[in-house]
PDB file of N, CA, C, O and CB in Angstrom:
ATOM      1  N   MET A   1     160.234 115.264   0.933  1.00  0.00           N
ATOM      2  CA  MET A   1     159.960 116.508  -0.345  1.00  0.00           C
ATOM      3  C   MET A   1     160.934 116.142  -1.805  1.00  0.00           C
ATOM      4  O   MET A   1     162.148 116.263  -1.969  1.00  0.00           O
ATOM      5  CB  MET A   1     160.610 118.370   0.366  1.00  0.00           C
ATOM      6  N   ALA A   2     160.468 115.930  -2.217  1.00  0.00           N
ATOM      7  CA  ALA A   2     160.938 114.908  -3.986  1.00  0.00           C
ATOM      8  C   ALA A   2     161.402 116.446  -4.354  1.00  0.00           C
ATOM      9  O   ALA A   2     160.889 117.546  -4.148  1.00  0.00           O
ATOM     10  CB  ALA A   2     159.150 113.873  -5.490  1.00  0.00           C
ATOM     11  N   LEU A   3     162.859 115.916  -5.125  1.00  0.00           N
ATOM     12  CA  LEU A   3     163.423 116.754  -5.813  1.00  0.00           C
ATOM     13  C   LEU A   3     163.064 117.195  -7.279  1.00  0.00           C
ATOM     14  O   LEU A   3     163.163 118.260  -7.889  1.00  0.00           O
ATOM     15  CB  LEU A   3     164.477 116.365  -5.732  1.00  0.00           C
ATOM     16  N   PHE A   4     162.657 116.080  -7.558  1.00  0.00           N
ATOM     17  CA  PHE A   4     161.926 116.355  -9.077  1.00  0.00           C
ATOM     18  C   PHE A   4     160.293 116.236  -8.699  1.00  0.00           C
ATOM     19  O   PHE A   4     159.645 115.847  -7.727  1.00  0.00           O
ATOM     20  CB  PHE A   4     162.438 114.967 -10.456  1.00  0.00           C
ATOM     21  N   LYS A   5     160.010 116.776  -9.979  1.00  0.00           N
ATOM     22  CA  LYS A   5     158.619 116.931  -9.638  1.00  0.00           C
ATOM     23  C   LYS A   5     158.318 115.422 -10.741  1.00  0.00           C
ATOM     24  O   LYS A   5     158.878 115.459 -11.837  1.00  0.00           O
ATOM     25  CB  LYS A   5     157.792 118.790 -10.097  1.00  0.00           C
ATOM     26  N   LYS A   6     157.427 114.132 -10.395  1.00  0.00           N
ATOM     27  CA  LYS A   6     156.837 113.555 -11.669  1.00  0.00           C
ATOM     28  C   LYS A   6     156.310 114.246 -12.141  1.00  0.00           C
ATOM     29  O   LYS A   6     155.672 115.021 -11.429  1.00  0.00           O
ATOM     30  CB  LYS A   6     156.116 112.626 -11.724  1.00  0.00           C
ATOM     31  N   ARG A   7     156.226 114.437 -13.928  1.00  0.00           N
ATOM     32  CA  ARG A   7     155.390 114.734 -14.818  1.00  0.00           C
ATOM     33  C   ARG A   7     154.699 113.645 -15.311  1.00  0.00           C
ATOM     34  O   ARG A   7     155.237 112.586 -15.635  1.00  0.00           O
ATOM     35  CB  ARG A   7     155.939 115.373 -15.706  1.00  0.00           C
ATOM     36  N   THR A   8     153.176 113.953 -15.393  1.00  0.00           N
ATOM     37  CA  THR A   8     151.928 112.678 -15.449  1.00  0.00           C
ATOM     38  C   THR A   8     151.536 113.158 -17.133  1.00  0.00           C
ATOM     39  O   THR A   8     151.069 112.279 -17.858  1.00  0.00           O
ATOM     40  CB  THR A   8     150.163 112.906 -13.929  1.00  0.00           C
ATOM     41  N   VAL A   9     151.765 114.699 -17.762  1.00  0.00           N
ATOM     42  CA  VAL A   9     151.209 115.091 -18.662  1.00  0.00           C
ATOM     43  C   VAL A   9     152.515 115.292 -19.527  1.00  0.00           C
ATOM     44  O   VAL A   9     153.682 115.544 -19.226  1.00  0.00           O
ATOM     45  CB  VAL A   9     150.280 116.171 -18.343  1.00  0.00           C
ATOM     46  N   GLY A  10     151.802 115.062 -20.820  1.00  0.00           N
ATOM     47  CA  GLY A  10     152.939 115.158 -21.661  1.00  0.00           C
ATOM     48  C   GLY A  10     153.005 116.733 -22.140  1.00  0.00           C
ATOM     49  O   GLY A  10     152.161 117.476 -21.640  1.00  0.00           O
ATOM     50  N   LYS A  11     154.058 117.365 -23.185  1.00  0.00           N
ATOM     51  CA  LYS A  11     153.756 118.768 -23.427  1.00  0.00           C
ATOM     52  C   LYS A  11     153.374 118.344 -25.209  1.00  0.00           C
ATOM     53  O   LYS A  11     154.048 117.599 -25.921  1.00  0.00           O
ATOM     54  CB  LYS A  11     155.309 120.054 -22.989  1.00  0.00           C
ATOM     55  N   PRO A  12     152.477 118.862 -25.483  1.00  0.00           N
ATOM     56  CA  PRO A  12     151.983 118.875 -26.854  1.00  0.00           C
ATOM     57  C   PRO A  12     153.509 119.162 -27.738  1.00  0.00           C
ATOM     58  O   PRO A  12     154.335 120.025 -27.440  1.00  0.00           O
ATOM     59  CB  PRO A  12     150.655 120.200 -27.061  1.00  0.00           C
ATOM     60  N   GLY A  13     153.631 117.915 -29.203  1.00  0.00           N
ATOM     61  CA  GLY A  13     154.280 118.170 -29.340  1.00  0.00           C
ATOM     62  C   GLY A  13     155.922 117.511 -29.000  1.00  0.00           C
ATOM     63  O   GLY A  13     156.978 117.909 -29.492  1.00  0.00           O
ATOM     64  N   GLU A  14     155.730 116.412 -28.023  1.00  0.00           N
ATOM     65  CA  GLU A  14     156.781 115.603 -27.634  1.00  0.00           C
ATOM     66  C   GLU A  14     156.143 114.776 -27.571  1.00  0.00           C
ATOM     67  O   GLU A  14     155.125 114.578 -26.908  1.00  0.00           O
ATOM     68  CB  GLU A  14     157.566 115.775 -26.640  1.00  0.00           C
ATOM     69  N   TRP A  15     157.307 113.502 -29.080  1.00  0.00           N
ATOM     70  CA  TRP A  15     156.919 112.238 -29.291  1.00  0.00           C
ATOM     71  C   TRP A  15     157.434 111.400 -28.557  1.00  0.00           C
ATOM     72  O   TRP A  15     158.224 112.057 -27.879  1.00  0.00           O
ATOM     73  CB  TRP A  15     157.065 111.869 -30.377  1.00  0.00           C
ATOM     74  N   TYR A  16     157.507 110.172 -28.196  1.00  0.00           N
ATOM     75  CA  TYR A  16     158.140 108.995 -27.747  1.00  0.00           C
ATOM     76  C   TYR A  16     157.793 107.875 -28.156  1.00  0.00           C
ATOM     77  O   TYR A  16     156.620 107.511 -28.246  1.00  0.00           O
ATOM     78  CB  TYR A  16     158.113 108.871 -26.619  1.00  0.00           C
ATOM     79  N   TYR A  17     158.893 107.130 -28.483  1.00  0.00           N
ATOM     80  CA  TYR A  17     158.591 105.513 -28.385  1.00  0.00           C
ATOM     81  C   TYR A  17     158.745 104.187 -27.365  1.00  0.00           C
ATOM     82  O   TYR A  17     159.885 103.753 -27.201  1.00  0.00           O
ATOM     83  CB  TYR A  17     159.222 105.122 -29.258  1.00  0.00           C
ATOM     84  N   CYS A  18     157.903 103.694 -26.848  1.00  0.00           N
ATOM     85  CA  CYS A  18     157.366 103.135 -25.856  1.00  0.00           C
ATOM     86  C   CYS A  18     157.242 101.920 -25.992  1.00  0.00           C
ATOM     87  O   CYS A  18     156.226 101.276 -26.253  1.00  0.00           O
ATOM     88  CB  CYS A  18     156.382 103.588 -25.557  1.00  0.00           C
ATOM     89  N   LEU A  19     159.090 101.317 -25.682  1.00  0.00           N
ATOM     90  CA  LEU A  19     159.526 100.167 -25.384  1.00  0.00           C
ATOM     91  C   LEU A  19     158.714  98.611 -25.256  1.00  0.00           C
ATOM     92  O   LEU A  19     158.836  97.487 -25.743  1.00  0.00           O
ATOM     93  CB  LEU A  19     160.029 100.529 -24.344  1.00  0.00           C
ATOM     94  N   GLU A  20     157.808  99.331 -24.268  1.00  0.00           N
ATOM     95  CA  GLU A  20     156.977  98.246 -23.616  1.00  0.00           C
ATOM     96  C   GLU A  20     155.535  97.961 -24.695  1.00  0.00           C
ATOM     97  O   GLU A  20     155.086  96.893 -25.109  1.00  0.00           O
ATOM     98  CB  GLU A  20     156.495  98.854 -21.889  1.00  0.00           C
ATOM     99  N   HIS A  21     155.204  98.947 -24.858  1.00  0.00           N
ATOM    100  CA  HIS A  21     154.056  98.326 -25.888  1.00  0.00           C
ATOM    101  C   HIS A  21     154.071  99.138 -27.183  1.00  0.00           C
ATOM    102  O   HIS A  21     153.206  99.893 -27.627  1.00  0.00           O
ATOM    103  CB  HIS A  21     152.440  98.409 -25.235  1.00  0.00           C
ATOM    104  N   GLN A  22     155.485  98.739 -27.771  1.00  0.00           N
ATOM    105  CA  GLN A  22     156.086  99.046 -28.899  1.00  0.00           C
ATOM    106  C   GLN A  22     154.800 100.261 -30.077  1.00  0.00           C
ATOM    107  O   GLN A  22     154.310 100.060 -31.188  1.00  0.00           O
ATOM    108  CB  GLN A  22     156.535  97.307 -29.558  1.00  0.00           C
ATOM    109  N   LYS A  23     154.704 101.299 -29.220  1.00  0.00           N
ATOM    110  CA  LYS A  23     154.015 102.273 -30.174  1.00  0.00           C
ATOM    111  C   LYS A  23     154.518 103.678 -29.841  1.00  0.00           C
ATOM    112  O   LYS A  23     155.499 103.957 -29.152  1.00  0.00           O
ATOM    113  CB  LYS A  23     152.382 102.212 -30.047  1.00  0.00           C
ATOM    114  N   VAL A  24     153.662 104.520 -30.459  1.00  0.00           N
ATOM    115  CA  VAL A  24     154.156 106.001 -30.357  1.00  0.00           C
ATOM    116  C   VAL A  24     153.169 106.605 -29.380  1.00  0.00           C
ATOM    117  O   VAL A  24     151.972 106.436 -29.147  1.00  0.00           O
ATOM    118  CB  VAL A  24     154.163 106.855 -31.853  1.00  0.00           C
ATOM    119  N   GLU A  25     154.260 107.479 -28.835  1.00  0.00           N
ATOM    120  CA  GLU A  25     152.855 108.275 -27.776  1.00  0.00           C
ATOM    121  C   GLU A  25     153.541 109.698 -27.911  1.00  0.00           C
ATOM    122  O   GLU A  25     154.713 110.067 -27.985  1.00  0.00           O
ATOM    123  CB  GLU A  25     152.626 107.646 -25.617  1.00  0.00           C
ATOM    124  N   GLU A  26     151.881 110.569 -27.914  1.00  0.00           N
ATOM    125  CA  GLU A  26     152.470 112.076 -27.474  1.00  0.00           C
ATOM    126  C   GLU A  26     152.676 112.293 -25.979  1.00  0.00           C
ATOM    127  O   GLU A  26     151.925 111.769 -25.156  1.00  0.00           O
ATOM    128  CB  GLU A  26     151.436 113.274 -27.925  1.00  0.00           C
ATOM    129  N   GLY A  27     153.473 112.897 -25.714  1.00  0.00           N
ATOM    130  CA  GLY A  27     153.821 113.157 -24.474  1.00  0.00           C
ATOM    131  C   GLY A  27     154.085 111.918 -23.646  1.00  0.00           C
ATOM    132  O   GLY A  27     153.693 110.815 -24.025  1.00  0.00           O
ATOM    133  N   PRO A  28     154.993 112.164 -22.101  1.00  0.00           N
ATOM    134  CA  PRO A  28     155.099 110.682 -21.793  1.00  0.00           C
ATOM    135  C   PRO A  28     154.144 109.807 -21.350  1.00  0.00           C
ATOM    136  O   PRO A  28     154.304 109.675 -20.136  1.00  0.00           O
ATOM    137  CB  PRO A  28     155.901 110.511 -20.980  1.00  0.00           C
ATOM    138  N   GLU A  29     153.199 109.125 -21.756  1.00  0.00           N
ATOM    139  CA  GLU A  29     152.480 108.114 -21.134  1.00  0.00           C
ATOM    140  C   GLU A  29     153.123 107.018 -20.066  1.00  0.00           C
ATOM    141  O   GLU A  29     152.619 106.728 -18.981  1.00  0.00           O
ATOM    142  CB  GLU A  29     151.956 107.451 -22.195  1.00  0.00           C
ATOM    143  N   CYS A  30     154.530 106.393 -20.699  1.00  0.00           N
ATOM    144  CA  CYS A  30     154.731 105.211 -19.798  1.00  0.00           C
ATOM    145  C   CYS A  30     156.165 105.599 -19.678  1.00  0.00           C
ATOM    146  O   CYS A  30     156.919 106.151 -20.478  1.00  0.00           O
ATOM    147  CB  CYS A  30     154.356 103.592 -20.385  1.00  0.00           C
ATOM    148  N   PRO A  31     156.397 105.013 -18.053  1.00  0.00           N
ATOM    149  CA  PRO A  31     158.228 105.423 -17.178  1.00  0.00           C
ATOM    150  C   PRO A  31     158.840 105.378 -18.621  1.00  0.00           C
ATOM    151  O   PRO A  31     158.496 104.798 -19.652  1.00  0.00           O
ATOM    152  CB  PRO A  31     159.259 103.829 -15.706  1.00  0.00           C
ATOM    153  N   ALA A  32     160.036 106.336 -18.251  1.00  0.00           N
ATOM    154  CA  ALA A  32     160.961 106.762 -18.566  1.00  0.00           C
ATOM    155  C   ALA A  32     161.777 105.623 -19.109  1.00  0.00           C
ATOM    156  O   ALA A  32     162.227 105.665 -20.254  1.00  0.00           O
ATOM    157  CB  ALA A  32     161.390 107.478 -17.634  1.00  0.00           C
ATOM    158  N   LYS A  33     162.030 104.308 -18.064  1.00  0.00           N
ATOM    159  CA  LYS A  33     162.934 103.659 -18.392  1.00  0.00           C
ATOM    160  C   LYS A  33     162.143 102.425 -19.570  1.00  0.00           C
ATOM    161  O   LYS A  33     162.541 101.278 -19.770  1.00  0.00           O
ATOM    162  CB  LYS A  33     163.666 103.185 -16.993  1.00  0.00           C
ATOM    163  N   ASP A  34     161.302 102.903 -20.020  1.00  0.00           N
ATOM    164  CA  ASP A  34     160.090 102.342 -21.085  1.00  0.00           C
ATOM    165  C   ASP A  34     159.913 102.751 -22.810  1.00  0.00           C
ATOM    166  O   ASP A  34     159.358 102.242 -23.784  1.00  0.00           O
ATOM    167  CB  ASP A  34     158.681 102.911 -20.410  1.00  0.00           C
ATOM    168  N   ARG A  35     160.718 103.949 -22.533  1.00  0.00           N
ATOM    169  CA  ARG A  35     160.645 105.107 -24.140  1.00  0.00           C
ATOM    170  C   ARG A  35     162.269 105.301 -24.312  1.00  0.00           C
ATOM    171  O   ARG A  35     163.153 105.359 -23.458  1.00  0.00           O
ATOM    172  CB  ARG A  35     159.660 107.188 -23.855  1.00  0.00           C
ATOM    173  N   PHE A  36     162.314 105.370 -25.579  1.00  0.00           N
ATOM    174  CA  PHE A  36     163.081 106.934 -26.073  1.00  0.00           C
ATOM    175  C   PHE A  36     162.073 107.697 -26.489  1.00  0.00           C
ATOM    176  O   PHE A  36     160.983 107.465 -27.013  1.00  0.00           O
ATOM    177  CB  PHE A  36     164.221 106.934 -27.389  1.00  0.00           C
ATOM    178  N   GLY A  37     162.778 108.867 -26.078  1.00  0.00           N
ATOM    179  CA  GLY A  37     162.570 110.222 -27.012  1.00  0.00           C
ATOM    180  C   GLY A  37     163.063 111.108 -25.974  1.00  0.00           C
ATOM    181  O   GLY A  37     163.910 110.717 -25.170  1.00  0.00           O
ATOM    182  N   PRO A  38     162.439 112.618 -25.938  1.00  0.00           N
ATOM    183  CA  PRO A  38     161.919 113.140 -26.602  1.00  0.00           C
ATOM    184  C   PRO A  38     162.069 113.435 -28.369  1.00  0.00           C
ATOM    185  O   PRO A  38     163.175 113.704 -28.838  1.00  0.00           O
ATOM    186  CB  PRO A  38     161.966 113.872 -25.889  1.00  0.00           C
ATOM    187  N   TYR A  39     160.782 113.344 -29.285  1.00  0.00           N
ATOM    188  CA  TYR A  39     161.448 113.207 -30.402  1.00  0.00           C
ATOM    189  C   TYR A  39     160.359 114.685 -30.997  1.00  0.00           C
ATOM    190  O   TYR A  39     159.262 115.116 -30.641  1.00  0.00           O
ATOM    191  CB  TYR A  39     161.406 111.390 -31.203  1.00  0.00           C
ATOM    192  N   ALA A  40     161.259 115.048 -31.937  1.00  0.00           N
ATOM    193  CA  ALA A  40     160.585 116.478 -32.680  1.00  0.00           C
ATOM    194  C   ALA A  40     159.147 116.214 -33.093  1.00  0.00           C
ATOM    195  O   ALA A  40     158.097 116.774 -32.777  1.00  0.00           O
ATOM    196  CB  ALA A  40     161.439 116.972 -34.182  1.00  0.00           C
ATOM    197  N   SER A  41     159.421 115.185 -33.898  1.00  0.00           N
ATOM    198  CA  SER A  41     158.040 115.126 -34.610  1.00  0.00           C
ATOM    199  C   SER A  41     157.588 112.882 -34.279  1.00  0.00           C
ATOM    200  O   SER A  41     158.225 111.937 -33.813  1.00  0.00           O
ATOM    201  CB  SER A  41     158.443 115.852 -36.983  1.00  0.00           C
ATOM    202  N   ARG A  42     156.111 113.086 -34.909  1.00  0.00           N
ATOM    203  CA  ARG A  42     155.434 112.123 -34.556  1.00  0.00           C
ATOM    204  C   ARG A  42     156.949 110.708 -35.503  1.00  0.00           C
ATOM    205  O   ARG A  42     157.468 109.700 -35.024  1.00  0.00           O
ATOM    206  CB  ARG A  42     153.409 112.402 -35.249  1.00  0.00           C
ATOM    207  N   GLU A  43     157.100 111.265 -36.670  1.00  0.00           N
ATOM    208  CA  GLU A  43     157.587 110.297 -37.983  1.00  0.00           C
ATOM    209  C   GLU A  43     159.276 110.015 -37.377  1.00  0.00           C
ATOM    210  O   GLU A  43     159.838 108.950 -37.630  1.00  0.00           O
ATOM    211  CB  GLU A  43     157.507 111.363 -39.930  1.00  0.00           C
ATOM    212  N   GLU A  44     159.788 110.834 -36.770  1.00  0.00           N
ATOM    213  CA  GLU A  44     161.070 110.549 -35.403  1.00  0.00           C
ATOM    214  C   GLU A  44     160.698 109.636 -34.965  1.00  0.00           C
ATOM    215  O   GLU A  44     160.881 108.516 -35.443  1.00  0.00           O
ATOM    216  CB  GLU A  44     161.346 111.504 -34.119  1.00  0.00           C
ATOM    217  N   ALA A  45     160.024 109.914 -33.852  1.00  0.00           N
ATOM    218  CA  ALA A  45     159.511 108.815 -32.803  1.00  0.00           C
ATOM    219  C   ALA A  45     158.824 107.109 -33.749  1.00  0.00           C
ATOM    220  O   ALA A  45     159.133 105.953 -33.459  1.00  0.00           O
ATOM    221  CB  ALA A  45     157.942 109.817 -31.764  1.00  0.00           C
ATOM    222  N   GLU A  46     158.165 107.429 -34.518  1.00  0.00           N
ATOM    223  CA  GLU A  46     157.690 106.165 -35.616  1.00  0.00           C
ATOM    224  C   GLU A  46     159.371 105.185 -36.076  1.00  0.00           C
ATOM    225  O   GLU A  46     159.292 103.957 -36.048  1.00  0.00           O
ATOM    226  CB  GLU A  46     156.799 107.181 -37.500  1.00  0.00           C
ATOM    227  N   HIS A  47     160.473 105.705 -36.384  1.00  0.00           N
ATOM    228  CA  HIS A  47     161.042 105.654 -36.766  1.00  0.00           C
ATOM    229  C   HIS A  47     162.387 105.281 -35.558  1.00  0.00           C
ATOM    230  O   HIS A  47     163.528 105.156 -36.004  1.00  0.00           O
ATOM    231  CB  HIS A  47     160.758 106.528 -37.552  1.00  0.00           C
ATOM    232  N   ALA A  48     162.144 105.135 -34.129  1.00  0.00           N
ATOM    233  CA  ALA A  48     163.230 105.198 -32.889  1.00  0.00           C
ATOM    234  C   ALA A  48     163.709 103.944 -33.135  1.00  0.00           C
ATOM    235  O   ALA A  48     164.936 103.953 -33.233  1.00  0.00           O
ATOM    236  CB  ALA A  48     162.692 105.410 -31.242  1.00  0.00           C
ATOM    237  N   MET A  49     163.119 102.670 -33.298  1.00  0.00           N
ATOM    238  CA  MET A  49     163.951 101.074 -33.429  1.00  0.00           C
ATOM    239  C   MET A  49     165.095 101.743 -34.415  1.00  0.00           C
ATOM    240  O   MET A  49     166.199 101.982 -33.924  1.00  0.00           O
ATOM    241  CB  MET A  49     162.837  99.415 -34.358  1.00  0.00           C
ATOM    242  N   ALA A  50     164.900 101.973 -35.468  1.00  0.00           N
ATOM    243  CA  ALA A  50     165.712 101.862 -36.587  1.00  0.00           C
ATOM    244  C   ALA A  50     166.789 102.720 -36.316  1.00  0.00           C
ATOM    245  O   ALA A  50     167.931 102.293 -36.482  1.00  0.00           O
ATOM    246  CB  ALA A  50     165.049 102.167 -37.844  1.00  0.00           C
ATOM    247  N   THR A  51     166.544 104.177 -35.818  1.00  0.00           N
ATOM    248  CA  THR A  51     167.509 105.435 -35.707  1.00  0.00           C
ATOM    249  C   THR A  51     168.104 104.329 -34.406  1.00  0.00           C
ATOM    250  O   THR A  51     169.318 104.500 -34.290  1.00  0.00           O
ATOM    251  CB  THR A  51     166.709 107.442 -35.290  1.00  0.00           C
ATOM    252  N   ALA A  52     167.638 103.387 -33.534  1.00  0.00           N
ATOM    253  CA  ALA A  52     169.066 103.249 -32.452  1.00  0.00           C
ATOM    254  C   ALA A  52     169.690 101.851 -32.983  1.00  0.00           C
ATOM    255  O   ALA A  52     170.357 101.216 -32.165  1.00  0.00           O
ATOM    256  CB  ALA A  52     168.615 103.092 -30.435  1.00  0.00           C
ATOM    257  N   HIS A  53     169.569 101.454 -33.956  1.00  0.00           N
ATOM    258  CA  HIS A  53     170.127 100.160 -34.643  1.00  0.00           C
ATOM    259  C   HIS A  53     171.215 100.658 -35.535  1.00  0.00           C
ATOM    260  O   HIS A  53     172.353 100.213 -35.680  1.00  0.00           O
ATOM    261  CB  HIS A  53     168.982  99.300 -35.533  1.00  0.00           C
ATOM    262  N   GLU A  54     170.745 101.471 -35.989  1.00  0.00           N
ATOM    263  CA  GLU A  54     172.056 102.866 -36.715  1.00  0.00           C
ATOM    264  C   GLU A  54     173.193 103.057 -35.481  1.00  0.00           C
ATOM    265  O   GLU A  54     174.317 102.560 -35.406  1.00  0.00           O
ATOM    266  CB  GLU A  54     171.101 104.979 -37.017  1.00  0.00           C
ATOM    267  N   ARG A  55     172.660 103.744 -34.761  1.00  0.00           N
ATOM    268  CA  ARG A  55     173.392 104.154 -34.021  1.00  0.00           C
ATOM    269  C   ARG A  55     173.997 102.815 -33.288  1.00  0.00           C
ATOM    270  O   ARG A  55     175.176 102.715 -32.947  1.00  0.00           O
ATOM    271  CB  ARG A  55     172.729 105.163 -33.280  1.00  0.00           C
ATOM    272  N   ASN A  56     173.644 102.457 -33.223  1.00  0.00           N
ATOM    273  CA  ASN A  56     174.778 100.929 -32.240  1.00  0.00           C
ATOM    274  C   ASN A  56     175.762 100.860 -33.305  1.00  0.00           C
ATOM    275  O   ASN A  56     176.966 101.095 -33.202  1.00  0.00           O
ATOM    276  CB  ASN A  56     173.902  98.831 -31.935  1.00  0.00           C
ATOM    277  N   LEU A  57     174.985 100.441 -34.550  1.00  0.00           N
ATOM    278  CA  LEU A  57     176.367 100.014 -35.502  1.00  0.00           C
ATOM    279  C   LEU A  57     177.421 100.623 -35.456  1.00  0.00           C
ATOM    280  O   LEU A  57     178.562 100.176 -35.330  1.00  0.00           O
ATOM    281  CB  LEU A  57     176.256 100.064 -36.821  1.00  0.00           C
ATOM    282  N   GLU A  58     176.833 102.355 -35.622  1.00  0.00           N
ATOM    283  CA  GLU A  58     178.309 103.126 -35.561  1.00  0.00           C
ATOM    284  C   GLU A  58     178.860 103.123 -35.092  1.00  0.00           C
ATOM    285  O   GLU A  58     180.044 103.066 -35.425  1.00  0.00           O
ATOM    286  CB  GLU A  58     178.640 103.948 -35.529  1.00  0.00           C
ATOM    287  N   TRP A  59     178.400 103.189 -33.847  1.00  0.00           N
ATOM    288  CA  TRP A  59     179.203 103.042 -32.182  1.00  0.00           C
ATOM    289  C   TRP A  59     179.979 101.576 -32.247  1.00  0.00           C
ATOM    290  O   TRP A  59     181.201 101.542 -32.098  1.00  0.00           O
ATOM    291  CB  TRP A  59     177.812 102.969 -30.582  1.00  0.00           C
ATOM    292  N   GLU A  60     179.240 100.411 -32.468  1.00  0.00           N
ATOM    293  CA  GLU A  60     180.114  98.962 -32.752  1.00  0.00           C
ATOM    294  C   GLU A  60     181.187  99.199 -33.348  1.00  0.00           C
ATOM    295  O   GLU A  60     182.174  98.837 -32.707  1.00  0.00           O
ATOM    296  CB  GLU A  60     179.488  97.886 -33.617  1.00  0.00           C
ATOM    297  N   ASN A  61     181.503  99.907 -34.837  1.00  0.00           N
ATOM    298  CA  ASN A  61     182.416  99.937 -35.958  1.00  0.00           C
ATOM    299  C   ASN A  61     183.198 101.395 -35.877  1.00  0.00           C
ATOM    300  O   ASN A  61     183.766 101.938 -36.825  1.00  0.00           O
ATOM    301  CB  ASN A  61     181.560  99.719 -37.401  1.00  0.00           C
ATOM    302  N   ASP A  62     183.064 102.042 -34.152  1.00  0.00           N
ATOM    303  CA  ASP A  62     184.000 102.945 -34.293  1.00  0.00           C
ATOM    304  C   ASP A  62     185.299 102.549 -33.299  1.00  0.00           C
ATOM    305  O   ASP A  62     185.328 102.056 -32.171  1.00  0.00           O
ATOM    306  CB  ASP A  62     183.338 104.321 -34.011  1.00  0.00           C
ATOM    307  N   PRO A  63     186.533 103.057 -34.369  1.00  0.00           N
ATOM    308  CA  PRO A  63     187.776 102.682 -34.028  1.00  0.00           C
ATOM    309  C   PRO A  63     187.925 103.246 -33.276  1.00  0.00           C
ATOM    310  O   PRO A  63     188.599 102.572 -32.497  1.00  0.00           O
ATOM    311  CB  PRO A  63     188.677 102.680 -34.682  1.00  0.00           C
ATOM    312  N   ARG A  64     187.709 104.387 -32.776  1.00  0.00           N
ATOM    313  CA  ARG A  64     188.041 105.419 -31.047  1.00  0.00           C
ATOM    314  C   ARG A  64     187.249 104.723 -30.060  1.00  0.00           C
ATOM    315  O   ARG A  64     187.748 104.721 -28.935  1.00  0.00           O
ATOM    316  CB  ARG A  64     187.363 107.371 -30.939  1.00  0.00           C
ATOM    317  N   TRP A  65     185.994 104.051 -30.210  1.00  0.00           N
ATOM    318  CA  TRP A  65     185.959 103.334 -28.985  1.00  0.00           C
ATOM    319  C   TRP A  65     186.115 102.040 -28.779  1.00  0.00           C
ATOM    320  O   TRP A  65     185.428 101.559 -27.878  1.00  0.00           O
ATOM    321  CB  TRP A  65     185.017 103.511 -28.493  1.00  0.00           C
ATOM    322  N   HIS A  66     187.273 100.898 -29.726  1.00  0.00           N
ATOM    323  CA  HIS A  66     187.904  99.983 -29.525  1.00  0.00           C
ATOM    324  C   HIS A  66     189.628 100.118 -28.979  1.00  0.00           C
ATOM    325  O   HIS A  66     190.627 100.413 -29.635  1.00  0.00           O
ATOM    326  CB  HIS A  66     187.637  99.389 -30.675  1.00  0.00           C
ATOM    327  N   ASP A  67     189.543  99.920 -28.153  1.00  0.00           N
ATOM    328  CA  ASP A  67     191.407  99.812 -27.876  1.00  0.00           C
ATOM    329  C   ASP A  67     191.966  98.612 -28.990  1.00  0.00           C
ATOM    330  O   ASP A  67     191.395  97.600 -29.397  1.00  0.00           O
ATOM    331  CB  ASP A  67     191.900  99.098 -25.848  1.00  0.00           C
ATOM    332  N   LYS A  68     193.163  99.103 -29.263  1.00  0.00           N
ATOM    333  CA  LYS A  68     194.217  98.306 -29.861  1.00  0.00           C
ATOM    334  C   LYS A  68     194.479  97.006 -29.351  1.00  0.00           C
ATOM    335  O   LYS A  68     194.798  96.206 -30.231  1.00  0.00           O
ATOM    336  CB  LYS A  68     195.363  98.960 -29.798  1.00  0.00           C
ATOM    337  N   GLU A  69     194.440  96.530 -28.132  1.00  0.00           N
ATOM    338  CA  GLU A  69     194.226  95.666 -27.496  1.00  0.00           C
ATOM    339  C   GLU A  69     193.617  94.509 -27.955  1.00  0.00           C
ATOM    340  O   GLU A  69     194.039  93.462 -28.445  1.00  0.00           O
ATOM    341  CB  GLU A  69     193.774  96.084 -26.723  1.00  0.00           C
ATOM    342  N   ALA A  70     192.337  95.024 -27.630  1.00  0.00           N
ATOM    343  CA  ALA A  70     191.293  94.284 -28.434  1.00  0.00           C
ATOM    344  C   ALA A  70     190.947  93.998 -29.529  1.00  0.00           C
ATOM    345  O   ALA A  70     190.044  93.338 -30.042  1.00  0.00           O
ATOM    346  CB  ALA A  70     190.548  94.523 -28.324  1.00  0.00           C
ATOM    347  N   ARG A  71     191.897  94.660 -29.886  1.00  0.00           N
ATOM    348  CA  ARG A  71     191.522  94.220 -31.566  1.00  0.00           C
ATOM    349  C   ARG A  71     192.636  93.217 -31.928  1.00  0.00           C
ATOM    350  O   ARG A  71     192.608  92.535 -32.952  1.00  0.00           O
ATOM    351  CB  ARG A  71     191.596  95.681 -32.830  1.00  0.00           C
ATOM    352  N   GLY A  72     193.809  93.174 -30.829  1.00  0.00           N
ATOM    353  CA  GLY A  72     194.750  92.174 -31.018  1.00  0.00           C
ATOM    354  C   GLY A  72     195.651  93.087 -31.900  1.00  0.00           C
ATOM    355  O   GLY A  72     196.107  92.446 -32.847  1.00  0.00           O
ATOM    356  N   GLU A  73     195.965  94.123 -31.882  1.00  0.00           N
ATOM    357  CA  GLU A  73     196.955  95.032 -32.427  1.00  0.00           C
ATOM    358  C   GLU A  73     197.682  95.329 -31.103  1.00  0.00           C
ATOM    359  O   GLU A  73     197.149  95.271 -29.994  1.00  0.00           O
ATOM    360  CB  GLU A  73     196.329  96.383 -33.238  1.00  0.00           C
ATOM    361  N   ASP A  74     199.535  95.798 -31.464  1.00  0.00           N
ATOM    362  CA  ASP A  74     200.467  95.994 -30.541  1.00  0.00           C
ATOM    363  C   ASP A  74     199.729  97.365 -30.136  1.00  0.00           C
ATOM    364  O   ASP A  74     198.939  97.902 -30.912  1.00  0.00           O
ATOM    365  CB  ASP A  74     202.087  95.981 -31.066  1.00  0.00           C
ATOM    366  N   ALA A  75     199.989  97.815 -29.068  1.00  0.00           N
ATOM    367  CA  ALA A  75     199.283  99.031 -27.884  1.00  0.00           C
ATOM    368  C   ALA A  75     200.518 100.621 -28.164  1.00  0.00           C
ATOM    369  O   ALA A  75     200.265 101.825 -28.188  1.00  0.00           O
ATOM    370  CB  ALA A  75     199.510  98.125 -25.532  1.00  0.00           C
ATOM    371  N   GLY A  76     202.026  99.740 -28.353  1.00  0.00           N
ATOM    372  CA  GLY A  76     202.940 100.686 -28.004  1.00  0.00           C
ATOM    373  C   GLY A  76     203.448 100.593 -29.006  1.00  0.00           C
ATOM    374  O   GLY A  76     204.434 101.284 -29.265  1.00  0.00           O
TER     375      GLY A  76
END
């Protein structure tokens, strides 16, 4: 018996960006491993790659995620 039921039909208003096909989809058409989302609107899903890029840059430049030793500073 499966613990989670695989949903094959998306809910109206749920938008995803498919990484495999590089397109916006309403409802989950592709496997979860190949998509970003859900997003509240089609426009948000269309900008999924730009949003991911911005968040990656924020993370890479956030000092809370980098210890002092990795930056060559004295830890103590």
